[in-house]
N, CA and C atoms as a LAMMPS dump frame, in Angstrom:
ITEM: TIMESTEP
0
ITEM: NUMBER OF ATOMS
582
ITEM: BOX BOUNDS ff ff ff
-5.0000000000000000e+02 5.0000000000000000e+02
-5.0000000000000000e+02 5.0000000000000000e+02
-5.0000000000000000e+02 5.0000000000000000e+02
ITEM: ATOMS id mol type element x y z
1 1 1 N 405.46 -247.24 332.61
2 1 2 C 404.928 -247.415 331.27
3 1 3 C 403.402 -247.567 331.313
4 2 1 N 402.925 -248.33 332.304
5 2 2 C 401.484 -248.57 332.426
6 2 3 C 400.738 -247.252 332.645
7 3 1 N 401.282 -246.381 333.508
8 3 2 C 400.645 -245.095 333.78
9 3 3 C 400.645 -244.207 332.541
10 4 1 N 401.694 -244.307 331.743
11 4 2 C 401.776 -243.521 330.519
12 4 3 C 400.685 -243.951 329.541
13 5 1 N 400.457 -245.262 329.417
14 5 2 C 399.406 -245.765 328.525
15 5 3 C 398.019 -245.335 328.999
16 6 1 N 397.78 -245.395 330.3
17 6 2 C 396.48 -244.984 330.843
18 6 3 C 396.259 -243.494 330.595
19 7 1 N 397.28 -242.679 330.846
20 7 2 C 397.164 -241.234 330.628
21 7 3 C 396.936 -240.928 329.15
22 8 1 N 397.628 -241.634 328.266
23 8 2 C 397.455 -241.417 326.827
24 8 3 C 396.046 -241.804 326.393
25 9 1 N 395.541 -242.911 326.913
26 9 2 C 394.174 -243.344 326.582
27 9 3 C 393.137 -242.356 327.069
28 10 1 N 393.299 -241.855 328.288
29 10 2 C 392.357 -240.874 328.832
30 10 3 C 392.405 -239.581 328.02
31 11 1 N 393.598 -239.171 327.63
32 11 2 C 393.731 -237.96 326.814
33 11 3 C 393.06 -238.114 325.464
34 12 1 N 393.17 -239.29 324.85
35 12 2 C 392.522 -239.552 323.568
36 12 3 C 391.006 -239.489 323.706
37 13 1 N 390.472 -240.074 324.777
38 13 2 C 389.021 -240.042 324.995
39 13 3 C 388.525 -238.619 325.218
40 14 1 N 389.259 -237.846 326.001
41 14 2 C 388.852 -236.458 326.239
42 14 3 C 388.932 -235.639 324.959
43 15 1 N 389.97 -235.844 324.179
44 15 2 C 390.124 -235.101 322.932
45 15 3 C 389.027 -235.454 321.938
46 16 1 N 388.548 -236.696 321.969
47 16 2 C 387.503 -237.111 321.028
48 16 3 C 386.119 -236.697 321.48
49 17 1 N 385.982 -236.218 322.705
50 17 2 C 384.677 -235.801 323.204
51 17 3 C 383.895 -236.933 323.82
52 18 1 N 384.489 -238.119 323.909
53 18 2 C 383.79 -239.286 324.436
54 18 3 C 383.394 -239.088 325.889
55 19 1 N 384.243 -238.449 326.653
56 19 2 C 383.956 -238.295 328.076
57 19 3 C 383.025 -237.12 328.348
58 20 1 N 382.723 -236.35 327.332
59 20 2 C 381.809 -235.217 327.523
60 20 3 C 380.428 -235.576 327.003
61 21 1 N 379.498 -234.694 327.187
62 21 2 C 378.143 -234.9 326.686
63 21 3 C 377.964 -234.093 325.407
64 22 1 N 379.004 -234.076 324.585
65 22 2 C 379.028 -233.275 323.375
66 22 3 C 378.155 -233.913 322.3
67 23 1 N 377.395 -233.102 321.612
68 23 2 C 376.577 -233.569 320.504
69 23 3 C 377.278 -233.199 319.214
70 24 1 N 377.402 -234.162 318.315
71 24 2 C 378.016 -233.879 317.03
72 24 3 C 377.533 -234.88 316.006
73 25 1 N 377.767 -234.583 314.772
74 25 2 C 377.333 -235.45 313.689
75 25 3 C 378.338 -236.561 313.475
76 26 1 N 377.813 -237.742 313.148
77 26 2 C 378.652 -238.871 312.793
78 26 3 C 377.961 -239.63 311.687
79 27 1 N 378.672 -240.507 311.025
80 27 2 C 378.091 -241.319 309.963
81 27 3 C 378.189 -242.773 310.365
82 28 1 N 377.037 -243.434 310.511
83 28 2 C 377.023 -244.833 310.916
84 28 3 C 377.093 -245.759 309.723
85 29 1 N 376.973 -245.209 308.508
86 29 2 C 376.97 -246.042 307.329
87 29 3 C 375.584 -246.567 307
88 30 1 N 374.586 -246.258 307.795
89 30 2 C 373.215 -246.689 307.564
90 30 3 C 372.555 -245.677 306.644
91 31 1 N 372.411 -246.025 305.375
92 31 2 C 371.88 -245.084 304.389
93 31 3 C 370.439 -244.713 304.668
94 32 1 N 369.682 -245.605 305.307
95 32 2 C 368.265 -245.333 305.552
96 32 3 C 368.071 -244.242 306.593
97 33 1 N 368.979 -244.143 307.532
98 33 2 C 368.819 -243.148 308.601
99 33 3 C 370.177 -242.685 309.077
100 34 1 N 370.852 -241.892 308.26
101 34 2 C 372.153 -241.38 308.631
102 34 3 C 371.979 -240.355 309.732
103 35 1 N 372.542 -240.621 310.934
104 35 2 C 372.314 -239.711 312.051
105 35 3 C 373.088 -238.416 311.902
106 36 1 N 372.395 -237.318 312.088
107 36 2 C 373.021 -236.009 312.112
108 36 3 C 372.274 -235.164 313.12
109 37 1 N 372.897 -234.091 313.552
110 37 2 C 372.239 -233.204 314.5
111 37 3 C 371.176 -232.359 313.818
112 38 1 N 371.4 -232.009 312.56
113 38 2 C 370.394 -231.306 311.775
114 38 3 C 370.353 -231.958 310.404
115 39 1 N 369.178 -231.966 309.771
116 39 2 C 369.071 -232.649 308.491
117 39 3 C 369.808 -231.912 307.387
118 40 1 N 370.187 -232.678 306.371
119 40 2 C 370.814 -232.093 305.197
120 40 3 C 369.758 -231.289 304.442
121 41 1 N 370.167 -230.641 303.386
122 41 2 C 369.24 -229.825 302.604
123 41 3 C 368.006 -230.636 302.227
124 42 1 N 366.858 -230.015 302.377
125 42 2 C 365.592 -230.666 302.098
126 42 3 C 365.387 -230.805 300.598
127 43 1 N 364.79 -231.931 300.191
128 43 2 C 364.439 -232.173 298.806
129 43 3 C 363.441 -231.099 298.38
130 44 1 N 363.533 -230.65 297.149
131 44 2 C 362.599 -229.64 296.646
132 44 3 C 361.209 -230.258 296.532
133 45 1 N 360.228 -229.588 297.121
134 45 2 C 358.848 -230.068 297.117
135 45 3 C 358.066 -229.267 296.084
136 46 1 N 357.195 -229.943 295.35
137 46 2 C 356.382 -229.286 294.328
138 46 3 C 355.56 -228.153 294.937
139 47 1 N 355.336 -227.116 294.157
140 47 2 C 354.592 -225.947 294.637
141 47 3 C 353.167 -226.304 295.05
142 48 1 N 352.587 -227.313 294.4
143 48 2 C 351.212 -227.701 294.716
144 48 3 C 351.138 -228.847 295.729
145 49 1 N 352.249 -229.128 296.395
146 49 2 C 352.284 -230.211 297.393
147 49 3 C 351.399 -229.858 298.58
148 50 1 N 350.818 -230.879 299.227
149 50 2 C 350.026 -230.593 300.425
150 50 3 C 350.889 -229.925 301.496
151 51 1 N 350.281 -228.996 302.233
152 51 2 C 350.985 -228.278 303.298
153 51 3 C 350.403 -228.711 304.637
154 52 1 N 351.284 -229.098 305.544
155 52 2 C 350.891 -229.438 306.912
156 52 3 C 351.718 -228.563 307.844
157 53 1 N 351.045 -227.842 308.72
158 53 2 C 351.767 -227.015 309.688
159 53 3 C 352.129 -227.861 310.905
160 54 1 N 353.33 -227.627 311.413
161 54 2 C 353.856 -228.335 312.582
162 54 3 C 354.606 -227.316 313.435
163 55 1 N 354.76 -227.597 314.709
164 55 2 C 355.437 -226.666 315.618
165 55 3 C 356.883 -226.43 315.2
166 56 1 N 357.357 -225.216 315.404
167 56 2 C 358.758 -224.87 315.14
168 56 3 C 359.682 -225.766 315.96
169 57 1 N 359.298 -226.02 317.197
170 57 2 C 360.016 -226.948 318.076
171 57 3 C 358.953 -227.811 318.753
172 58 1 N 359.037 -229.117 318.58
173 58 2 C 358.056 -230.027 319.175
174 58 3 C 358.145 -229.89 320.694
175 59 1 N 357.029 -229.574 321.357
176 59 2 C 357.062 -229.371 322.811
177 59 3 C 357.029 -230.69 323.58
178 60 1 N 357.432 -230.615 324.842
179 60 2 C 357.26 -231.74 325.759
180 60 3 C 355.822 -231.703 326.253
181 61 1 N 355.189 -232.862 326.391
182 61 2 C 353.813 -232.882 326.89
183 61 3 C 353.796 -232.399 328.341
184 62 1 N 352.666 -231.87 328.76
185 62 2 C 352.535 -231.294 330.101
186 62 3 C 352.797 -232.318 331.195
187 63 1 N 352.446 -233.572 330.953
188 63 2 C 352.623 -234.596 331.985
189 63 3 C 353.877 -235.451 331.783
190 64 1 N 354.764 -235.046 330.877
191 64 2 C 356 -235.798 330.647
192 64 3 C 356.943 -235.635 331.838
193 65 1 N 357.514 -236.733 332.292
194 65 2 C 358.478 -236.699 333.405
195 65 3 C 359.887 -236.908 332.853
196 66 1 N 360.276 -236.033 331.959
197 66 2 C 361.574 -236.12 331.294
198 66 3 C 362.601 -235.368 332.128
199 67 1 N 363.753 -235.986 332.331
200 67 2 C 364.812 -235.404 333.162
201 67 3 C 365.2 -234.006 332.676
202 68 1 N 365.485 -233.135 333.632
203 68 2 C 365.859 -231.754 333.304
204 68 3 C 367.104 -231.669 332.447
205 69 1 N 368.071 -232.584 332.657
206 69 2 C 369.289 -232.499 331.848
207 69 3 C 368.983 -232.742 330.371
208 70 1 N 368.012 -233.587 330.063
209 70 2 C 367.622 -233.803 328.666
210 70 3 C 366.947 -232.541 328.134
211 71 1 N 366.027 -231.99 328.9
212 71 2 C 365.303 -230.782 328.474
213 71 3 C 366.252 -229.604 328.251
214 72 1 N 367.259 -229.454 329.127
215 72 2 C 368.135 -228.29 329.078
216 72 3 C 369.324 -228.459 328.139
217 73 1 N 369.856 -229.67 328.026
218 73 2 C 371.088 -229.865 327.263
219 73 3 C 370.864 -230.338 325.835
220 74 1 N 369.785 -231.05 325.599
221 74 2 C 369.526 -231.603 324.268
222 74 3 C 368.48 -230.739 323.569
223 75 1 N 368.646 -230.542 322.316
224 75 2 C 367.74 -229.703 321.532
225 75 3 C 366.756 -230.595 320.767
226 76 1 N 366.105 -231.515 321.475
227 76 2 C 365.281 -232.521 320.814
228 76 3 C 364.08 -231.933 320.088
229 77 1 N 363.4 -230.971 320.689
230 77 2 C 362.2 -230.413 320.073
231 77 3 C 362.467 -229.767 318.73
232 78 1 N 363.524 -228.971 318.664
233 78 2 C 363.9 -228.3 317.417
234 78 3 C 364.351 -229.324 316.373
235 79 1 N 365.202 -230.269 316.796
236 79 2 C 365.666 -231.302 315.866
237 79 3 C 364.498 -232.118 315.332
238 80 1 N 363.594 -232.503 316.218
239 80 2 C 362.446 -233.326 315.845
240 80 3 C 361.638 -232.637 314.738
241 81 1 N 361.327 -231.372 314.935
242 81 2 C 360.564 -230.612 313.949
243 81 3 C 361.317 -230.518 312.618
244 82 1 N 362.624 -230.284 312.683
245 82 2 C 363.438 -230.211 311.463
246 82 3 C 363.41 -231.532 310.709
247 83 1 N 363.483 -232.646 311.439
248 83 2 C 363.471 -233.947 310.776
249 83 3 C 362.107 -234.266 310.172
250 84 1 N 361.024 -233.881 310.833
251 84 2 C 359.689 -234.077 310.253
252 84 3 C 359.599 -233.308 308.936
253 85 1 N 360.059 -232.063 308.948
254 85 2 C 360.046 -231.243 307.729
255 85 3 C 360.906 -231.877 306.642
256 86 1 N 362.101 -232.285 307.002
257 86 2 C 363.039 -232.862 306.036
258 86 3 C 362.473 -234.123 305.387
259 87 1 N 362.006 -235.06 306.199
260 87 2 C 361.499 -236.318 305.649
261 87 3 C 360.129 -236.148 305.004
262 88 1 N 359.397 -235.103 305.367
263 88 2 C 358.141 -234.803 304.684
264 88 3 C 358.377 -234.508 303.214
265 89 1 N 359.459 -233.805 302.915
266 89 2 C 359.798 -233.504 301.523
267 89 3 C 359.976 -234.794 300.728
268 90 1 N 360.558 -235.815 301.352
269 90 2 C 360.714 -237.112 300.679
270 90 3 C 359.365 -237.741 300.357
271 91 1 N 358.337 -237.391 301.136
272 91 2 C 356.986 -237.927 300.942
273 91 3 C 356.136 -237.018 300.043
274 92 1 N 356.714 -235.911 299.571
275 92 2 C 355.962 -234.972 298.746
276 92 3 C 355.062 -234.064 299.558
277 93 1 N 355.374 -233.895 300.842
278 93 2 C 354.589 -233.043 301.736
279 93 3 C 355.451 -231.859 302.162
280 94 1 N 354.864 -230.685 302.136
281 94 2 C 355.57 -229.496 302.612
282 94 3 C 355.139 -229.246 304.058
283 95 1 N 356.026 -229.546 304.997
284 95 2 C 355.754 -229.233 306.398
285 95 3 C 356.193 -227.799 306.635
286 96 1 N 355.282 -227.002 307.117
287 96 2 C 355.549 -225.596 307.396
288 96 3 C 355.675 -225.438 308.91
289 97 1 N 356.885 -225.124 309.364
290 97 2 C 357.136 -224.992 310.798
291 97 3 C 356.668 -223.625 311.272
292 98 1 N 355.946 -223.62 312.4
293 98 2 C 355.316 -222.393 312.879
294 98 3 C 355.463 -222.254 314.39
295 99 1 N 355.676 -221.023 314.848
296 99 2 C 355.74 -220.743 316.287
297 99 3 C 354.354 -220.843 316.912
298 100 1 N 353.353 -220.325 316.206
299 100 2 C 351.977 -220.31 316.714
300 100 3 C 351.173 -221.367 315.976
301 101 1 N 350.816 -222.415 316.674
302 101 2 C 350.109 -223.53 316.058
303 101 3 C 348.767 -223.702 316.745
304 102 1 N 347.703 -223.71 315.953
305 102 2 C 346.355 -223.863 316.489
306 102 3 C 345.648 -224.96 315.702
307 103 1 N 345.281 -226.06 316.361
308 103 2 C 344.629 -227.152 315.634
309 103 3 C 343.262 -226.759 315.075
310 104 1 N 342.661 -225.687 315.575
311 104 2 C 341.347 -225.251 315.095
312 104 3 C 341.442 -224.4 313.828
313 105 1 N 342.648 -224.057 313.405
314 105 2 C 342.802 -223.2 312.226
315 105 3 C 342.523 -223.979 310.941
316 106 1 N 342.377 -223.251 309.837
317 106 2 C 342.093 -223.898 308.556
318 106 3 C 343.34 -224.607 308.036
319 107 1 N 343.119 -225.56 307.151
320 107 2 C 344.21 -226.344 306.594
321 107 3 C 344.579 -227.502 307.503
322 108 1 N 345.707 -228.13 307.19
323 108 2 C 346.156 -229.276 307.976
324 108 3 C 347.178 -228.839 309.018
325 109 1 N 346.991 -229.354 310.233
326 109 2 C 347.883 -229.05 311.353
327 109 3 C 348.241 -230.365 312.03
328 110 1 N 349.53 -230.582 312.239
329 110 2 C 350.002 -231.774 312.947
330 110 3 C 350.492 -231.346 314.324
331 111 1 N 349.773 -231.757 315.347
332 111 2 C 350.156 -231.461 316.73
333 111 3 C 350.944 -232.662 317.255
334 112 1 N 352.205 -232.452 317.604
335 112 2 C 353.079 -233.517 318.099
336 112 3 C 353.649 -233.076 319.436
337 113 1 N 353.771 -234.013 320.378
338 113 2 C 354.4 -233.749 321.674
339 113 3 C 355.362 -234.881 322.01
340 114 1 N 356.481 -234.52 322.61
341 114 2 C 357.387 -235.521 323.171
342 114 3 C 356.799 -235.964 324.503
343 115 1 N 356.519 -237.252 324.639
344 115 2 C 355.883 -237.751 325.858
345 115 3 C 356.866 -238.423 326.803
346 116 1 N 358.016 -238.856 326.295
347 116 2 C 359.022 -239.475 327.16
348 116 3 C 360.371 -239.48 326.461
349 117 1 N 361.421 -239.364 327.231
350 117 2 C 362.794 -239.49 326.744
351 117 3 C 363.628 -239.986 327.912
352 118 1 N 364.304 -241.088 327.706
353 118 2 C 365.131 -241.686 328.758
354 118 3 C 366.543 -241.834 328.221
355 119 1 N 367.502 -241.383 329.006
356 119 2 C 368.904 -241.437 328.615
357 119 3 C 369.647 -242.388 329.54
358 120 1 N 369.467 -243.687 329.316
359 120 2 C 370.174 -244.689 330.104
360 120 3 C 371.528 -244.996 329.499
361 121 1 N 372.419 -245.485 330.32
362 121 2 C 373.748 -245.859 329.852
363 121 3 C 374.602 -244.644 329.543
364 122 1 N 375.763 -244.93 328.969
365 122 2 C 376.692 -243.871 328.589
366 122 3 C 377.731 -244.459 327.652
367 123 1 N 378.712 -243.653 327.295
368 123 2 C 379.735 -244.1 326.351
369 123 3 C 380.543 -245.276 326.887
370 124 1 N 380.668 -245.386 328.203
371 124 2 C 381.508 -246.426 328.797
372 124 3 C 380.813 -247.779 328.858
373 125 1 N 379.527 -247.787 329.196
374 125 2 C 378.816 -249.069 329.352
375 125 3 C 377.823 -249.322 328.224
376 126 1 N 377.703 -248.382 327.313
377 126 2 C 376.776 -248.507 326.194
378 126 3 C 375.541 -247.65 326.413
379 127 1 N 375.109 -247.009 325.347
380 127 2 C 373.924 -246.152 325.408
381 127 3 C 372.661 -246.995 325.353
382 128 1 N 371.662 -246.582 326.123
383 128 2 C 370.315 -247.169 326.071
384 128 3 C 369.342 -245.995 326.131
385 129 1 N 369.047 -245.452 324.969
386 129 2 C 368.202 -244.255 324.879
387 129 3 C 366.866 -244.627 324.247
388 130 1 N 365.81 -243.965 324.715
389 130 2 C 364.478 -244.151 324.136
390 130 3 C 363.747 -242.815 324.164
391 131 1 N 363.006 -242.551 323.107
392 131 2 C 362.181 -241.353 323.023
393 131 3 C 360.804 -241.76 322.521
394 132 1 N 359.77 -241.138 323.095
395 132 2 C 358.393 -241.416 322.694
396 132 3 C 357.683 -240.108 322.379
397 133 1 N 356.719 -240.192 321.47
398 133 2 C 355.928 -239.024 321.09
399 133 3 C 354.509 -239.464 320.768
400 134 1 N 353.617 -238.499 320.754
401 134 2 C 352.232 -238.734 320.344
402 134 3 C 351.805 -237.54 319.514
403 135 1 N 350.903 -237.79 318.57
404 135 2 C 350.464 -236.691 317.729
405 135 3 C 349.095 -236.914 317.136
406 136 1 N 348.525 -235.816 316.678
407 136 2 C 347.209 -235.836 316.039
408 136 3 C 347.24 -234.916 314.831
409 137 1 N 346.687 -235.398 313.73
410 137 2 C 346.566 -234.609 312.511
411 137 3 C 345.154 -234.031 312.441
412 138 1 N 345.073 -232.716 312.24
413 138 2 C 343.796 -232.012 312.117
414 138 3 C 343.668 -231.454 310.706
415 139 1 N 342.441 -231.417 310.19
416 139 2 C 342.143 -230.771 308.911
417 139 3 C 340.964 -229.834 309.14
418 140 1 N 341.201 -228.554 308.938
419 140 2 C 340.172 -227.525 309.159
420 140 3 C 339.52 -227.652 310.531
421 141 1 N 340.334 -227.916 311.538
422 141 2 C 339.86 -227.995 312.917
423 141 3 C 339.286 -229.335 313.324
424 142 1 N 339.154 -230.266 312.39
425 142 2 C 338.594 -231.593 312.675
426 142 3 C 339.723 -232.607 312.848
427 143 1 N 339.645 -233.4 313.918
428 143 2 C 340.652 -234.442 314.141
429 143 3 C 340.516 -235.516 313.064
430 144 1 N 341.635 -235.828 312.402
431 144 2 C 341.641 -236.822 311.328
432 144 3 C 342.191 -238.167 311.789
433 145 1 N 343.335 -238.148 312.456
434 145 2 C 343.985 -239.388 312.882
435 145 3 C 345.033 -239.066 313.939
436 146 1 N 345.323 -240.058 314.788
437 146 2 C 346.329 -239.916 315.847
438 146 3 C 347.333 -241.05 315.749
439 147 1 N 348.478 -240.837 316.368
440 147 2 C 349.515 -241.868 316.409
441 147 3 C 350.295 -241.759 317.71
442 148 1 N 350.997 -242.826 318.021
443 148 2 C 352.046 -242.809 319.036
444 148 3 C 353.304 -243.301 318.347
445 149 1 N 354.455 -242.915 318.866
446 149 2 C 355.721 -243.273 318.241
447 149 3 C 356.764 -243.508 319.322
448 150 1 N 357.638 -244.484 319.078
449 150 2 C 358.726 -244.755 320.024
450 150 3 C 359.916 -245.29 319.236
451 151 1 N 361.102 -244.853 319.627
452 151 2 C 362.344 -245.361 319.039
453 151 3 C 363.409 -245.504 320.112
454 152 1 N 364.166 -246.593 319.991
455 152 2 C 365.301 -246.888 320.86
456 152 3 C 366.581 -246.696 320.065
457 153 1 N 367.688 -246.38 320.754
458 153 2 C 368.988 -246.335 320.093
459 153 3 C 370.093 -246.665 321.085
460 154 1 N 371.044 -247.429 320.603
461 154 2 C 372.253 -247.714 321.355
462 154 3 C 373.421 -246.893 320.831
463 155 1 N 373.149 -246.016 319.875
464 155 2 C 374.191 -245.148 319.345
465 155 3 C 374.713 -245.563 317.99
466 156 1 N 374.391 -246.779 317.547
467 156 2 C 374.868 -247.223 316.241
468 156 3 C 376.361 -247.47 316.239
469 157 1 N 376.925 -247.454 315.046
470 157 2 C 378.36 -247.671 314.894
471 157 3 C 379.122 -246.592 315.657
472 158 1 N 380.119 -247 316.384
473 158 2 C 380.946 -246.092 317.178
474 158 3 C 380.121 -245.334 318.216
475 159 1 N 379.08 -245.981 318.735
476 159 2 C 378.21 -245.368 319.734
477 159 3 C 378.958 -244.904 320.967
478 160 1 N 380.06 -245.575 321.29
479 160 2 C 380.855 -245.191 322.448
480 160 3 C 381.534 -243.847 322.294
481 161 1 N 381.577 -243.338 321.075
482 161 2 C 382.21 -242.045 320.83
483 161 3 C 381.184 -240.926 320.667
484 162 1 N 379.926 -241.231 320.982
485 162 2 C 378.855 -240.245 320.832
486 162 3 C 378.348 -239.813 322.195
487 163 1 N 377.968 -238.569 322.305
488 163 2 C 377.37 -238.055 323.532
489 163 3 C 375.918 -238.472 323.638
490 164 1 N 375.364 -238.346 324.828
491 164 2 C 373.981 -238.751 325.076
492 164 3 C 372.993 -237.988 324.205
493 165 1 N 373.165 -236.681 324.055
494 165 2 C 372.235 -235.897 323.241
495 165 3 C 372.295 -236.314 321.775
496 166 1 N 373.47 -236.669 321.306
497 166 2 C 373.61 -237.122 319.928
498 166 3 C 372.834 -238.416 319.702
499 167 1 N 372.91 -239.33 320.661
500 167 2 C 372.195 -240.607 320.528
501 167 3 C 370.69 -240.374 320.636
502 168 1 N 370.249 -239.509 321.545
503 168 2 C 368.823 -239.168 321.606
504 168 3 C 368.383 -238.504 320.301
505 169 1 N 369.258 -237.723 319.696
506 169 2 C 368.957 -237.104 318.404
507 169 3 C 368.689 -238.132 317.323
508 170 1 N 369.367 -239.275 317.405
509 170 2 C 369.107 -240.361 316.447
510 170 3 C 367.672 -240.858 316.565
511 171 1 N 367.137 -240.896 317.798
512 171 2 C 365.769 -241.398 317.981
513 171 3 C 364.756 -240.442 317.362
514 172 1 N 364.923 -239.126 317.555
515 172 2 C 363.96 -238.19 316.97
516 172 3 C 364.126 -238.091 315.459
517 173 1 N 365.324 -238.389 314.97
518 173 2 C 365.518 -238.404 313.519
519 173 3 C 364.656 -239.495 312.889
520 174 1 N 364.743 -240.692 313.422
521 174 2 C 363.99 -241.804 312.839
522 174 3 C 362.492 -241.626 313.088
523 175 1 N 362.121 -241.084 314.255
524 175 2 C 360.702 -240.803 314.486
525 175 3 C 360.201 -239.74 313.507
526 176 1 N 361.027 -238.763 313.171
527 176 2 C 360.649 -237.764 312.17
528 176 3 C 360.36 -238.405 310.829
529 177 1 N 361.179 -239.373 310.45
530 177 2 C 360.954 -240.108 309.196
531 177 3 C 359.663 -240.913 309.277
532 178 1 N 359.443 -241.587 310.427
533 178 2 C 358.219 -242.376 310.616
534 178 3 C 356.974 -241.497 310.51
535 179 1 N 357.005 -240.344 311.162
536 179 2 C 355.844 -239.448 311.199
537 179 3 C 355.576 -238.848 309.823
538 180 1 N 356.621 -238.495 309.093
539 180 2 C 356.434 -237.963 307.74
540 180 3 C 355.771 -239.008 306.845
541 181 1 N 356.215 -240.263 306.944
542 181 2 C 355.606 -241.337 306.143
543 181 3 C 354.152 -241.555 306.561
544 182 1 N 353.877 -241.53 307.865
545 182 2 C 352.506 -241.686 308.363
546 182 3 C 351.623 -240.555 307.846
547 183 1 N 352.15 -239.341 307.789
548 183 2 C 351.375 -238.177 307.35
549 183 3 C 350.929 -238.296 305.899
550 184 1 N 351.677 -239.044 305.096
551 184 2 C 351.3 -239.248 303.696
552 184 3 C 350.068 -240.139 303.581
553 185 1 N 349.865 -241.035 304.539
554 185 2 C 348.701 -241.933 304.566
555 185 3 C 348.326 -242.185 306.02
556 186 1 N 347.728 -241.191 306.695
557 186 2 C 347.458 -241.307 308.13
558 186 3 C 346.484 -242.43 308.466
559 187 1 N 346.867 -243.21 309.46
560 187 2 C 346.021 -244.294 309.97
561 187 3 C 345.762 -243.997 311.44
562 188 1 N 344.495 -243.867 311.804
563 188 2 C 344.152 -243.527 313.179
564 188 3 C 344.56 -244.652 314.126
565 189 1 N 345.172 -244.28 315.236
566 189 2 C 345.583 -245.243 316.25
567 189 3 C 346.871 -245.97 315.93
568 190 1 N 347.6 -245.526 314.922
569 190 2 C 348.841 -246.2 314.523
570 190 3 C 349.912 -246.044 315.595
571 191 1 N 350.719 -247.091 315.752
572 191 2 C 351.92 -247.001 316.592
573 191 3 C 353.103 -247.102 315.652
574 192 1 N 353.948 -246.09 315.65
575 192 2 C 355.08 -246.008 314.735
576 192 3 C 356.366 -246.368 315.455
577 193 1 N 357.218 -247.109 314.788
578 193 2 C 358.532 -247.421 315.344
579 193 3 C 358.559 -248.67 316.177
580 194 1 N 359.367 -248.634 317.25
581 194 2 C 359.618 -249.809 318.09
582 194 3 C 358.459 -250.098 319.023
C-alpha cells in the first residue's frame, strides 16, 4: 500500500509539471502583480502619449555571469520587454519595442540590460529566485536618468507547482511594472524594487 501511495504521488507531481522546468501561467490572487508568462492585452494608450523606444528583447549585460540554463531555457529578455510595454500603457506611456535600438537617436530611448539572474532552490525545497537590471533613459541622445532594479521571488501561492523559469518570469514582471512607473517620472540614480 505504501508503494502504491508513493507511486501515485510521484505520478501526480509529474502530471502537474512540478518535477519539470515547465513554464506556465498561474494566478496567485495578487491583483497588483498577477504572474503570467506574457502580459494580458495592453491598455489603450492615447495617440498623443509620450513614446519611449525599448529593446524588443532586453539583453543580458556583457559582464553578466548568468547561468547558461537561464539564458537558454527562460525567455526573460522577451518577457521583460513585453511587461515594460504592458505596464507603460498603465502609466500613459507608449513603449515601442524595437530590434535596432540606438541611444543617440532622436526621441526617448530606454536602454535596459539584465545584469544578474539567480535560480536558487526548486519546487521541492522552495524557490529562491532573484533578477537584477540596470537602465538609462535618453532623450535626443542625451542621458536623462539611470536606475538599477532588483526583485526576489519565492514563487508566490502554490510556488511548489511552478517551474524555475515561471518564477523568474515573476521577477521580470514586477520589474517591468517598476520601470514603467519610473519612466513616468524618472529619478536619476533610483533603485527600484527590493
